[in-house]
C-alpha positions as a Markdown table, in Angstrom:
| # | Residue | x | y | z |
|---|---|---|---|---|
| 1 | Met | 20.0 | -0.1 | 10.3 |
| 2 | Tyr | 23.2 | -1.4 | 10.1 |
| 3 | Gly | 21.8 | -4.5 | 8.3 |
| 4 | Lys | 19.7 | -5.1 | 10.9 |
| 5 | Ala | 22.6 | -7.0 | 12.5 |
| 6 | Lys | 24.0 | -6.8 | 16.1 |
| 7 | Lys | 25.9 | -4.4 | 17.0 |
| 8 | Cys | 29.2 | -5.2 | 18.6 |
| 9 | Pro | 30.3 | -3.2 | 21.3 |
| 10 | Glu | 32.6 | -1.6 | 19.2 |
| 11 | Gln | 29.9 | -0.5 | 17.3 |
| 12 | Ile | 27.9 | 0.3 | 20.7 |
| 13 | Gln | 31.1 | 2.7 | 21.8 |
| 14 | Tyr | 31.5 | 4.5 | 17.8 |
| 15 | Asp | 27.2 | 5.2 | 18.8 |
| 16 | Ser | 28.2 | 6.6 | 22.4 |
| 17 | Glu | 30.7 | 8.5 | 20.9 |
| 18 | Phe | 28.5 | 10.0 | 17.6 |
| 19 | Leu | 25.7 | 10.9 | 19.7 |
| 20 | Lys | 27.6 | 12.8 | 22.2 |
| 21 | Ser | 29.6 | 14.8 | 18.9 |
| 22 | Ile | 26.7 | 15.7 | 17.8 |
| 23 | Asp | 24.7 | 17.1 | 20.7 |
| 24 | Lys | 27.2 | 19.1 | 21.1 |
| 25 | Asp | 27.1 | 20.4 | 17.7 |
| 26 | Tyr | 23.1 | 20.8 | 17.3 |
| 27 | Thr | 20.6 | 21.4 | 20.1 |
| 28 | Asp | 17.8 | 19.2 | 18.1 |
| 29 | Arg | 18.5 | 15.6 | 16.7 |
| 30 | Lys | 15.6 | 15.7 | 14.3 |
| 31 | Lys | 17.7 | 19.0 | 12.4 |
| 32 | Ala | 21.2 | 16.8 | 12.6 |
| 33 | Ala | 19.7 | 14.0 | 11.4 |
| 34 | Arg | 18.0 | 16.1 | 8.2 |
| 35 | Asp | 21.7 | 17.2 | 7.8 |
| 36 | Leu | 22.7 | 13.7 | 7.4 |
| 37 | Val | 20.1 | 12.7 | 4.9 |
| 38 | Ser | 20.9 | 16.1 | 2.9 |
| 39 | Arg | 24.7 | 15.4 | 3.1 |
| 40 | Ala | 23.8 | 11.1 | 2.2 |
| 41 | Trp | 21.9 | 12.7 | -0.7 |
| 42 | Asp | 24.9 | 14.3 | -2.5 |
| 43 | Tyr | 26.9 | 11.4 | -1.5 |
| 44 | Phe | 24.4 | 9.3 | -3.3 |
| 45 | Asn | 24.0 | 11.9 | -6.3 |
| 46 | Lys | 27.8 | 11.4 | -6.8 |
| 47 | Gly | 27.9 | 7.5 | -6.9 |
| 48 | Asp | 29.3 | 6.9 | -3.4 |
| 49 | Gln | 27.0 | 4.9 | -2.3 |
| 50 | Glu | 29.4 | 3.4 | 0.9 |
| 51 | Thr | 29.1 | 7.1 | 2.4 |
| 52 | Ala | 25.7 | 7.6 | 1.2 |
| 53 | Met | 24.7 | 4.2 | 3.6 |
| 54 | Lys | 26.9 | 5.6 | 6.4 |
| 55 | Arg | 25.2 | 9.2 | 6.6 |
| 56 | Phe | 21.8 | 7.5 | 6.0 |
| 57 | Asn | 22.2 | 4.9 | 8.8 |
| 58 | Gln | 23.8 | 7.6 | 11.4 |
| 59 | Ala | 20.7 | 9.8 | 10.5 |
| 60 | Trp | 18.6 | 6.8 | 11.5 |
| 61 | Leu | 20.4 | 6.5 | 14.8 |
| 62 | Leu | 19.2 | 10.1 | 14.9 |
| 63 | Asp | 16.0 | 9.7 | 13.8 |
| 64 | Ser | 14.0 | 6.3 | 12.6 |
| 65 | Leu | 11.0 | 8.7 | 12.0 |
| 66 | Asn | 12.9 | 10.8 | 9.0 |
| 67 | Ala | 10.8 | 9.4 | 6.3 |
| 68 | Asp | 13.8 | 10.6 | 3.6 |
| 69 | Val | 15.9 | 7.7 | 5.9 |
| 70 | Tyr | 14.1 | 5.2 | 4.7 |
| 71 | Trp | 13.3 | 6.6 | 0.7 |
| 72 | Gly | 17.3 | 6.9 | 0.8 |
| 73 | Phe | 17.8 | 2.5 | 2.2 |
| 74 | Gly | 14.8 | 1.7 | -0.5 |
| 75 | Asn | 17.1 | 3.9 | -3.4 |
| 76 | Leu | 20.5 | 2.7 | -2.7 |
| 77 | Leu | 18.9 | -1.3 | -2.3 |
| 78 | Gly | 17.3 | -1.2 | -5.4 |
| 79 | Met | 21.0 | 0.2 | -7.2 |
| 80 | Gln | 22.4 | -2.9 | -5.5 |
| 81 | Gly | 19.6 | -4.7 | -7.3 |
| 82 | Lys | 17.5 | -5.9 | -4.2 |
| 83 | Phe | 14.6 | -4.5 | -5.4 |
| 84 | Lys | 12.5 | -6.9 | -3.6 |
| 85 | Glu | 14.2 | -5.8 | -0.4 |
| 86 | Ser | 13.9 | -2.1 | -1.3 |
| 87 | Leu | 9.9 | -2.2 | -1.6 |
| 88 | Thr | 10.0 | -2.6 | 2.7 |
| 89 | Phe | 11.8 | 0.4 | 2.7 |
| 90 | Phe | 9.6 | 2.7 | 0.1 |
| 91 | Asp | 7.1 | 1.4 | 2.1 |
| 92 | Arg | 8.3 | 2.3 | 5.5 |
| 93 | Ser | 8.7 | 5.9 | 3.7 |
| 94 | Leu | 5.5 | 6.5 | 2.6 |
| 95 | Lys | 3.5 | 5.1 | 5.6 |
| 96 | Leu | 5.4 | 8.4 | 7.4 |
| 97 | Asn | 5.4 | 10.5 | 4.5 |
| 98 | Pro | 2.8 | 9.4 | 1.5 |
| 99 | Ser | 3.2 | 12.8 | -0.6 |
| 100 | Asn | 6.7 | 12.4 | -1.9 |
| 101 | Ala | 6.4 | 11.9 | -5.1 |
| 102 | Arg | 10.1 | 10.7 | -5.7 |
| 103 | Val | 9.5 | 7.8 | -3.3 |
| 104 | Trp | 6.7 | 6.6 | -5.0 |
| 105 | Glu | 8.5 | 6.9 | -8.4 |
| 106 | Gly | 11.5 | 4.6 | -6.7 |
| 107 | Leu | 8.7 | 2.0 | -5.4 |
| 108 | Ser | 7.6 | 2.2 | -9.0 |
| 109 | Thr | 11.6 | 1.1 | -10.1 |
| 110 | Ser | 11.8 | -1.7 | -8.2 |
| 111 | Tyr | 8.6 | -3.0 | -9.1 |
| 112 | Ala | 9.5 | -2.9 | -12.4 |
| 113 | Gln | 12.6 | -3.9 | -12.3 |
| 114 | Leu | 10.8 | -6.8 | -10.7 |
| 115 | Phe | 8.5 | -7.1 | -13.5 |
| 116 | Phe | 11.6 | -7.2 | -15.9 |
| 117 | Glu | 12.6 | -10.5 | -13.7 |
| 118 | Thr | 10.0 | -12.3 | -13.7 |
| 119 | Lys | 7.8 | -11.9 | -16.5 |
| 120 | Asn | 5.1 | -11.3 | -13.8 |
| 121 | Ile | 2.7 | -8.7 | -15.1 |
| 122 | Asp | 1.1 | -7.8 | -11.6 |
| 123 | Phe | 4.8 | -6.1 | -10.9 |
| 124 | Leu | 4.3 | -4.3 | -14.3 |
| 125 | Asn | 0.5 | -2.8 | -13.0 |
| 126 | Thr | 2.0 | -2.3 | -9.4 |
| 127 | Ser | 4.7 | -0.1 | -11.2 |
| 128 | Ile | 2.1 | 1.7 | -13.1 |
| 129 | Lys | -0.4 | 2.5 | -10.8 |
| 130 | Gln | 2.2 | 3.5 | -8.7 |
| 131 | Leu | 3.8 | 6.2 | -11.2 |
| 132 | Lys | 0.4 | 7.5 | -11.8 |
| 133 | Thr | 0.2 | 8.4 | -7.6 |
| 134 | Ala | 3.4 | 10.4 | -8.1 |
| 135 | Ile | 2.1 | 12.2 | -11.2 |
| 136 | Lys | -0.8 | 13.1 | -9.2 |
| 137 | Leu | 1.7 | 14.4 | -6.5 |
| 138 | Glu | 4.2 | 16.0 | -8.4 |
| 139 | Pro | 1.9 | 16.8 | -12.3 |
| 140 | Gly | 4.8 | 18.7 | -13.7 |
| 141 | Asn | 7.3 | 15.6 | -14.1 |
| 142 | Ala | 8.8 | 14.7 | -17.3 |
| 143 | Arg | 10.8 | 12.1 | -15.7 |
| 144 | Thr | 7.6 | 9.9 | -14.3 |
| 145 | Tyr | 5.2 | 10.6 | -17.5 |
| 146 | Ala | 8.5 | 8.9 | -19.2 |
| 147 | Gln | 8.6 | 6.2 | -17.4 |
| 148 | Leu | 5.2 | 5.8 | -17.6 |
| 149 | Thr | 4.7 | 6.3 | -21.4 |
| 150 | Ala | 8.1 | 3.3 | -21.5 |
| 151 | Ala | 6.0 | 1.0 | -19.0 |
| 152 | Tyr | 3.0 | 0.6 | -21.1 |
| 153 | Thr | 5.1 | -0.5 | -24.5 |
| 154 | Tyr | 4.8 | -3.8 | -22.9 |
| 155 | Phe | 1.1 | -3.6 | -23.2 |
| 156 | Tyr | 0.0 | -5.4 | -26.9 |
| 157 | Gln | -2.1 | -1.9 | -27.6 |
| 158 | Lys | 0.3 | 0.8 | -27.2 |
| 159 | Asp | -2.3 | 3.8 | -26.3 |
| 160 | Ser | -1.3 | 4.2 | -22.9 |
| 161 | Ala | 1.4 | 4.5 | -23.9 |
| 162 | Arg | 1.4 | 7.0 | -26.9 |
| 163 | Lys | -1.1 | 9.4 | -24.6 |
| 164 | Tyr | 2.0 | 9.5 | -22.1 |
| 165 | Leu | 4.2 | 10.0 | -24.5 |
| 166 | Asn | 2.3 | 13.4 | -26.1 |
| 167 | Ile | 1.8 | 14.7 | -22.5 |
| 168 | Thr | 5.6 | 14.2 | -21.6 |
| 169 | Asp | 6.8 | 15.8 | -25.1 |
| 170 | Lys | 4.4 | 19.1 | -23.6 |
| 171 | Leu | 6.8 | 18.8 | -20.8 |
| 172 | Asp | 9.8 | 18.1 | -21.9 |
| 173 | Lys | 10.9 | 16.3 | -25.7 |
| 174 | Asn | 14.1 | 14.6 | -24.1 |
| 175 | Ala | 12.5 | 12.7 | -21.4 |
| 176 | Val | 11.7 | 10.1 | -23.4 |
| 177 | Asn | 14.2 | 7.2 | -23.9 |
| 178 | Pro | 14.8 | 7.3 | -28.2 |
| 179 | Glu | 14.4 | 3.5 | -28.1 |
| 180 | Val | 10.6 | 3.6 | -26.4 |
| 181 | Arg | 10.2 | 6.9 | -28.7 |
| 182 | Lys | 11.3 | 4.2 | -32.0 |
| 183 | Leu | 9.1 | 1.6 | -30.6 |
| 184 | Leu | 6.1 | 3.4 | -30.2 |
| 185 | Ser | 6.7 | 5.4 | -34.4 |
| 186 | Gly | 6.9 | 1.5 | -35.6 |
| 187 | Gln | 10.6 | 1.9 | -37.0 |
């Protein structure tokens, strides 16, 4: 979305050339957008945020209704510490595709980070609610259970944290952060 900035003539020309190139190589812009999203995730996973953002932006230019584009924007903003700004993009992604557990997880992470910044318990409760939604959609994801375990350690009563620790351990004993495990064991 190019930072929502007004494009200069050179950028408009670049977009036009880009679209002509895509139309030459693809019969369907939505397919091209999916390919660009896939490349964007590759760059994201390699830690190249700048190139990932470029690819997500190109995919958005081709298909502004691709939910994964907004998920990518949300993750990239979160990695930049712009947690409040990321919420809008995660929400937009979920409006287009509410069944992606990883988007719920990303949204939860941003709310958890807002909790860490503000100590506002409402952010933590919202984070937990979203993790539970992610678990309903993807019940075998140990990483999500581990995050839920960690989230519950911020409450005085640790019963829920221990409950989710046990579930996580059944899925993957290595998923829970050792510091969280240590906190729950009373050491």
